[in-house]
C-alpha positions, 0 to 999 in steps of 0.5 A, spaced: 817 411 594 810 412 595 811 416 601 816 421 597 810 422 591 805 423 596 809 428 600 811 431 593 804 432 591 802 435 598 808 440 597 805 442 591 798 443 593 801 447 599 805 451 595 799 453 591 795 455 596 794 462 597 797 464 603 802 470 606 808 467 603 805 467 596 801 473 597 808 477 599 812 474 593 807 476 588 806 483 591 814 484 591 814 481 584 808 486 581 812 492 585 819 491 584 820 485 578 822 478 578 829 478 580 827 481 587 821 476 588 826 470 586 831 473 591 825 473 597 823 466 594 830 463 595 831 466 602 824 463 604 826 456 601 833 457 605 829 457 611 827 450 610 834 448 611 834 451 618 827 447 620 829 441 617 836 441 621 832 442 627 827 436 626 833 432 624 837 434 631 830 433 635 831 440 637 824 442 634 820 438 639 824 441 644 823 448 642 815 447 641 814 444 647 817 451 651 811 456 651 816 461 652 821 460 647 815 460 642 813 467 644 820 469 644 820 467 637 814 470 635 815 477 638 822 477 634 818 475 628 813 480 629 818 486 630 822 484 624 815 484 620 814 491 623 821 493 621 820 491 614 813 494 613 816 501 616 822 500 611 817 499 605 813 505 608 819 509 608 821 508 601 814 508 598 815 514 594 822 512 591 822 510 584 825 503 582 831 502 579 831 495 576 838 496 574 840 497 581 840 490 585 847 490 588 844 492 595 837 489 594 840 482 593 842 480 599 837 484 603 831 481 599 834 474 600 836 475 608 829 478 609 826 471 606 831 467 611 829 471 617 822 471 616 822 463 615 826 462 621 823 467 626 815 464 624 814 459 630 808 457 625 812 454 620 816 450 625 810 447 627 808 446 620 814 442 619 814 438 625 807 436 624 808 435 616 815 431 616 814 425 620 808 423 617 812 421 611 819 420 614 817 413 616 820 414 623 819 407 625 824 405 620 832 406 620 835 411 616 829 416 618 834 422 619 836 421 611 829 421 609 827 427 613 833 431 609 830 428 602 824 431 604 827 438 606 830 438 599 824 436 596 820 442 599 825 447 597 825 445 590 817 445 590 818 452 593 823 455 588 819 452 582 812 454 584 813 461 588 818 462 582 813 461 577 808 465 580 813 471 581 815 470 574 808 470 571 806 476 576 812 480 573 811 479 566 804 481 567 806 487 571 812 490 567 808 495 563 806 498 570 813 498 573 814 505 571 807 508 573 808 511 580 801 510 582 802 503 581 808 502 584 805 506 590 799 502 590 803 496 591 807 499 596 801 500 600 799 492 599 806 490 601 805 494 608 799 491 609 801 484 608 807 485 613 802 488 618 797 482 617 803 477 618 805 481 624 798 481 627 797 474 626 803 472 628 802 475 635 795 473 635 796 466 634 801 466 640 798 470 645 791 471 644 789 465 641 
């Protein structure tokens, strides 16, 4: 129980730490509202299932031990981020229709999923974090890793969702302002570009 409480506190602190995912969630909330930012958050949280499963199966250690595999994942992740940057830039002058969520719903959710699972730094993060709290020397650690994964998912949704809600509420009076929307588009593009650059730098130049 002590290890779970320590993990919970650690997860909340990590979720509140300003980072690329938090900045992107906030940018989407300010740019397109709470609903779409929440969809992105749910996608990012769903990616945790993938990483947790890899750890349970022991595959994450094998992947991280292969420099070629890590570089391949990084290239795919960076390419996808650049694609998202291009899409945002391409549609920067389009007016947001808050009532039209049928096509964007899946898009933003799956963006979050793909962004999460295609980032080798996230894989390394979970591989380093989870064993510290899973008591690997004791039987049943697979179930404990699964519980830790579920806890991290809940923390991600609650913290990111709260930040998205507060941001969207603060920015709702500016949602229909073209200049505000355009400015948030530029910020979102820069975040995607920065994420792609950091991903490639960490895996090829660092």
